[in-house]
TORGUKE-616792 format. One record per residue: residue number from 0; residue in one letter; chain; y, z, x of N, C-alpha, C, O, CB in turn. Coordinates in steps of 0.02 Angstrom, whole numbers. Glycine has a CB too. Layout:
TORGUKE-616792
NUM; a; A; Y; Z; X; Y; Z; X; Y; Z; X; Y; Z; X; Y; Z; X
...
end
This chain:
TORGUKE-616792
0; m; A; 1657; -3133; 212; 1666; -3131; 152; 1595; -3058; 171; 1552; -3038; 210; 1658; -3218; 98
1; i; A; 1631; -3047; 104; 1605; -2937; 98; 1586; -2955; 4; 1611; -2995; -36; 1722; -2837; 116
2; p; A; 1532; -2906; -4; 1504; -2932; -81; 1549; -2873; -135; 1562; -2814; -120; 1394; -2920; -91
3; i; A; 1565; -2902; -188; 1584; -2902; -244; 1606; -2847; -228; 1562; -2825; -191; 1547; -2915; -297
4; i; A; 1658; -2797; -232; 1687; -2739; -262; 1741; -2784; -349; 1794; -2814; -360; 1748; -2693; -181
5; k; A; 1679; -2757; -388; 1716; -2785; -478; 1793; -2758; -466; 1831; -2799; -441; 1670; -2728; -573
6; p; A; 1813; -2711; -476; 1878; -2693; -518; 1922; -2734; -445; 1972; -2768; -460; 1895; -2585; -541
7; d; A; 1903; -2728; -367; 1968; -2768; -316; 1957; -2841; -339; 2007; -2877; -345; 1956; -2762; -212
8; a; A; 1864; -2880; -361; 1879; -2948; -341; 1931; -2959; -435; 1977; -2996; -450; 1783; -3010; -317
9; e; A; 1912; -2935; -454; 1965; -2942; -533; 2054; -2942; -524; 2100; -2974; -549; 1948; -2859; -591
10; a; A; 2047; -2880; -467; 2133; -2872; -449; 2141; -2955; -431; 2167; -3008; -451; 2158; -2807; -365
11; k; A; 2105; -2929; -386; 2138; -3045; -343; 2143; -3085; -380; 2195; -3119; -382; 2082; -3107; -291
12; l; A; 2085; -3095; -430; 2091; -3168; -486; 2135; -3145; -511; 2160; -3198; -532; 2034; -3194; -542
13; s; A; 2163; -3112; -526; 2200; -3077; -593; 2298; -3133; -505; 2330; -3182; -522; 2176; -2913; -614
14; e; A; 2305; -3111; -460; 2348; -3159; -476; 2370; -3209; -484; 2430; -3215; -477; 2365; -3160; -468
15; f; A; 2326; -3270; -504; 2286; -3322; -524; 2340; -3353; -576; 2383; -3398; -580; 2209; -3299; -555
16; t; A; 2306; -3290; -622; 2333; -3282; -690; 2381; -3308; -736; 2389; -3268; -782; 2347; -3240; -690
17; g; A; 2419; -3362; -742; 2479; -3388; -791; 2541; -3419; -721; 2602; -3419; -712; 2517; -3302; -853
18; a; A; 2488; -3439; -689; 2524; -3506; -612; 2475; -3560; -628; 2434; -3574; -672; 2511; -3477; -497
19; e; A; 2499; -3585; -567; 2449; -3680; -566; 2412; -3650; -483; 2431; -3628; -429; 2533; -3800; -551
20; a; A; 2345; -3669; -520; 2290; -3672; -458; 2260; -3711; -430; 2225; -3740; -472; 2247; -3649; -462
21; y; A; 2248; -3741; -356; 2192; -3768; -374; 2114; -3760; -350; 2110; -3729; -297; 2208; -3818; -366
22; i; A; 2058; -3777; -374; 2023; -3760; -382; 1972; -3806; -342; 1984; -3864; -357; 2027; -3746; -437
23; h; A; 1903; -3798; -282; 1873; -3792; -264; 1819; -3752; -276; 1808; -3693; -262; 1895; -3795; -237
24; s; A; 1767; -3821; -320; 1713; -3791; -338; 1624; -3793; -332; 1597; -3833; -370; 1730; -3797; -384
25; e; A; 1591; -3763; -298; 1556; -3817; -295; 1484; -3769; -305; 1490; -3707; -309; 1571; -3866; -224
26; a; A; 1423; -3799; -308; 1330; -3783; -346; 1279; -3813; -312; 1257; -3869; -326; 1311; -3817; -430
27; t; A; 1259; -3777; -265; 1222; -3833; -224; 1222; -3871; -208; 1230; -3865; -148; 1192; -3851; -226
28; s; A; 1217; -3932; -224; 1217; -4014; -224; 1210; -4042; -287; 1183; -4096; -297; 1160; -4046; -182
29; y; A; 1233; -4004; -331; 1226; -4026; -419; 1319; -4045; -415; 1344; -4098; -433; 1191; -3934; -496
30; v; A; 1359; -3979; -386; 1425; -4026; -442; 1486; -4013; -350; 1467; -3987; -297; 1470; -3950; -566
31; f; A; 1516; -4026; -357; 1565; -4052; -290; 1644; -4062; -297; 1660; -4119; -279; 1539; -4128; -265
32; v; A; 1708; -4015; -324; 1775; -4005; -362; 1798; -3978; -298; 1778; -3926; -271; 1782; -3954; -437
33; r; A; 1866; -4039; -266; 1919; -4020; -225; 1957; -4012; -272; 1942; -4009; -332; 1943; -4060; -173
34; n; A; 2017; -4008; -245; 2093; -3981; -290; 2090; -4019; -359; 2115; -4074; -371; 2180; -4008; -245
35; f; A; 2042; -3964; -418; 2073; -3995; -491; 2111; -3902; -504; 2093; -3844; -515; 1987; -4037; -573
36; k; A; 2190; -3958; -491; 2250; -3900; -486; 2239; -3912; -599; 2231; -3963; -632; 2365; -3939; -422
37; v; A; 2245; -3821; -627; 2262; -3825; -684; 2325; -3737; -692; 2370; -3701; -669; 2180; -3834; -733
38; r; A; 2304; -3744; -714; 2387; -3718; -749; 2306; -3640; -758; 2250; -3665; -764; 2449; -3788; -862
39; v; A; 2308; -3602; -758; 2248; -3516; -771; 2294; -3474; -787; 2344; -3452; -760; 2200; -3471; -695
40; t; A; 2244; -3460; -882; 2273; -3418; -925; 2250; -3380; -926; 2290; -3334; -935; 2284; -3428; -973
41; e; A; 2144; -3343; -917; 2126; -3317; -904; 2077; -3299; -871; 2026; -3328; -889; 2135; -3310; -927
42; a; A; 2066; -3239; -800; 2029; -3250; -771; 1960; -3161; -789; 1983; -3104; -795; 2073; -3274; -696
43; f; A; 1919; -3169; -792; 1860; -3118; -811; 1810; -3126; -734; 1804; -3177; -700; 1809; -3149; -899
44; v; A; 1780; -3061; -721; 1728; -3042; -689; 1670; -2970; -742; 1673; -2912; -763; 1768; -3018; -611
45; a; A; 1620; -3037; -738; 1553; -3009; -807; 1492; -3023; -772; 1463; -3069; -744; 1548; -3061; -896
46; g; A; 1485; -2941; -793; 1423; -2924; -779; 1391; -2863; -706; 1436; -2871; -666; 1403; -2995; -773
47; e; A; 1342; -2813; -674; 1348; -2796; -638; 1306; -2803; -581; 1268; -2765; -551; 1361; -2761; -656
48; g; A; 1330; -2882; -570; 1287; -2878; -512; 1235; -2918; -476; 1195; -2886; -443; 1262; -2837; -520
49; p; A; 1227; -3017; -480; 1280; -3045; -476; 1303; -3028; -516; 1296; -2984; -559; 1285; -3097; -470
50; y; A; 1370; -3103; -489; 1408; -3086; -567; 1422; -3160; -591; 1400; -3215; -574; 1493; -3035; -563
51; r; A; 1477; -3135; -646; 1510; -3220; -680; 1568; -3235; -672; 1601; -3227; -723; 1512; -3234; -756
52; v; A; 1595; -3254; -632; 1671; -3267; -635; 1653; -3357; -706; 1610; -3400; -712; 1715; -3289; -517
53; a; A; 1728; -3334; -746; 1747; -3406; -796; 1833; -3382; -770; 1857; -3331; -746; 1719; -3404; -916
54; l; A; 1853; -3436; -786; 1938; -3434; -766; 1939; -3517; -832; 1916; -3574; -830; 1968; -3453; -637
55; r; A; 1978; -3479; -878; 2030; -3523; -950; 2081; -3579; -919; 2127; -3560; -883; 2096; -3456; -1000
56; f; A; 2075; -3620; -928; 2154; -3669; -912; 2184; -3698; -958; 2155; -3726; -1004; 2152; -3729; -868
57; d; A; 2234; -3695; -951; 2305; -3691; -1009; 2264; -3702; -1067; 2245; -3755; -1093; 2378; -3758; -1003
58; g; A; 2255; -3632; -1083; 2197; -3610; -1162; 2157; -3673; -1166; 2191; -3699; -1211; 2246; -3599; -1257
59; h; A; 2110; -3717; -1155; 2090; -3764; -1159; 2033; -3781; -1168; 1998; -3804; -1213; 2104; -3781; -1129
60; g; A; 2027; -3759; -1090; 1949; -3796; -1041; 1933; -3693; -1015; 1972; -3646; -1016; 1984; -3888; -926
61; w; A; 1835; -3695; -988; 1872; -3655; -960; 1789; -3681; -904; 1741; -3718; -914; 1904; -3567; -1002
62; l; A; 1814; -3626; -836; 1739; -3637; -805; 1701; -3577; -788; 1731; -3526; -771; 1740; -3677; -741
63; r; A; 1636; -3579; -789; 1619; -3485; -757; 1557; -3544; -698; 1536; -3602; -696; 1555; -3388; -849
64; m; A; 1555; -3485; -664; 1508; -3489; -627; 1470; -3436; -618; 1492; -3379; -613; 1524; -3509; -581
65; e; A; 1417; -3449; -614; 1349; -3389; -608; 1356; -3387; -542; 1376; -3433; -507; 1259; -3409; -634
66; a; A; 1332; -3308; -516; 1252; -3262; -486; 1338; -3261; -403; 1331; -3273; -343; 1116; -3345; -465
67; i; A; 1402; -3242; -440; 1434; -3204; -363; 1407; -3170; -350; 1376; -3139; -393; 1490; -3172; -352
68; t; A; 1401; -3150; -272; 1398; -3101; -250; 1466; -3059; -210; 1488; -3002; -218; 1347; -3116; -218
69; h; A; 1490; -3125; -158; 1524; -3098; -117; 1596; -3151; -123; 1600; -3206; -151; 1479; -3091; -46
70; y; A; 1660; -3104; -78; 1730; -3121; -97; 1738; -3097; -42; 1706; -3055; -10; 1771; -3098; -159
71; e; A; 1827; -3153; -24; 1890; -3128; 14; 1926; -3171; 4; 1913; -3225; -21; 1891; -3114; 82
72; m; A; 1999; -3142; 33; 2063; -3187; 27; 2082; -3206; 108; 2079; -3178; 163; 2133; -3141; -15
73; d; A; 2093; -3241; 93; 2079; -3274; 150; 2159; -3261; 179; 2204; -3238; 143; 2048; -3358; 138
74; e; A; 2168; -3281; 260; 2253; -3274; 295; 2278; -3364; 229; 2304; -3400; 271; 2256; -3298; 442
75; h; A; 2278; -3379; 203; 2330; -3443; 161; 2326; -3406; 90; 2337; -3444; 43; 2290; -3543; 156
76; g; A; 2315; -3348; 76; 2300; -3323; 12; 2275; -3366; -25; 2307; -3401; -64; 2348; -3299; -20
77; r; A; 2207; -3368; -16; 2180; -3420; -72; 2112; -3392; -64; 2080; -3392; -12; 2186; -3512; -57
78; l; A; 2078; -3349; -164; 2036; -3325; -141; 1983; -3372; -153; 1976; -3414; -197; 2031; -3266; -159
79; l; A; 1930; -3350; -83; 1855; -3395; -97; 1806; -3338; -105; 1788; -3296; -64; 1825; -3452; -26
80; l; A; 1780; -3353; -195; 1717; -3312; -210; 1662; -3356; -170; 1679; -3407; -139; 1700; -3305; -300
81; a; A; 1596; -3333; -171; 1535; -3358; -150; 1483; -3318; -180; 1498; -3263; -202; 1530; -3360; -79
82; g; A; 1381; -3353; -186; 1382; -3359; -185; 1321; -3339; -166; 1288; -3384; -194; 1418; -3372; -190
83; y; A; 1283; -3305; -140; 1209; -3326; -93; 1136; -3291; -112; 1129; -3238; -143; 1222; -3300; -7
84; d; A; 1103; -3317; -96; 1005; -3299; -157; 1001; -3244; -56; 1045; -3238; -13; 891; -3436; -185
85; d; A; 957; -3230; -58; 897; -3179; -22; 921; -3168; 43; 944; -3132; 87; 815; -3214; -15
86; s; A; 894; -3242; 13; 885; -3282; 129; 964; -3307; 183; 970; -3329; 240; 828; -3401; 128
87; g; A; 1023; -3285; 114; 1068; -3297; 147; 1105; -3354; 149; 1155; -3370; 181; 1051; -3286; 190
88; r; A; 1058; -3395; 90; 1090; -3474; 117; 1163; -3472; 41; 1158; -3425; 2; 999; -3572; 104
89; m; A; 1218; -3520; 31; 1278; -3524; -27; 1230; -3556; -60; 1188; -3591; -32; 1358; -3565; -17
90; n; A; 1232; -3546; -121; 1223; -3589; -196; 1277; -3577; -232; 1251; -3568; -287; 1160; -3570; -246
91; v; A; 1358; -3567; -244; 1383; -3582; -260; 1437; -3542; -206; 1427; -3498; -164; 1370; -3586; -319
92; a; A; 1484; -3569; -223; 1573; -3550; -231; 1612; -3592; -260; 1604; -3652; -267; 1613; -3544; -169
93; l; A; 1660; -3556; -279; 1729; -3561; -336; 1796; -3529; -279; 1808; -3471; -294; 1714; -3491; -429
94; h; A; 1827; -3547; -234; 1908; -3542; -243; 1951; -3596; -253; 1937; -3656; -246; 1937; -3514; -189
95; l; A; 2035; -3556; -281; 2071; -3530; -277; 2126; -3500; -228; 2136; -3446; -199; 2049; -3514; -297
96; g; A; 2177; -3600; -235; 2232; -3552; -201; 2305; -3584; -216; 2289; -3634; -248; 2218; -3546; -111
97; k; A; 2353; -3584; -214; 2423; -3604; -237; 2442; -3666; -204; 2496; -3695; -210; 2477; -3548; -222
98; e; A; 2384; -3689; -161; 2426; -3774; -122; 2351; -3791; -117; 2302; -3754; -124; 2488; -3776; -19
99; p; A; 2354; -3875; -101; 2312; -3905; -110; 2241; -3882; -72; 2257; -3836; -35; 2337; -3962; -98
100; f; A; 2170; -3893; -65; 2152; -3855; 1; 2108; -3906; 55; 2052; -3926; 40; 2101; -3783; -21
101; p; A; 2131; -3919; 101; 2102; -3968; 154; 2052; -4036; 131; 1992; -4028; 120; 2057; -3919; 201
102; e; A; 2080; -4090; 126; 2018; -4136; 118; 1975; -4151; 193; 1925; -4187; 193; 2047; -4213; 85
end
């Protein structure tokens, strides 16, 4: 993963807008969601770093993750976003894919 380059991360995120996507999301030990299928209607990257990433689903609901610091597009076309603390520990993750994530 590399540190967020906002315009590049926004462009990669926009590839999922208007399409069905599978979501994997987690925040430390408090939240874990895997293979949540939605139609992404809007996607945003906000802030100056760490960043906030927000996804609107089917025009009805939102998922917003805060403290995102890194990203990459993997070899399967999945967008992997994560937030790391000053010690290098991952605090949050938001992954989007066109196919379900492995169980």
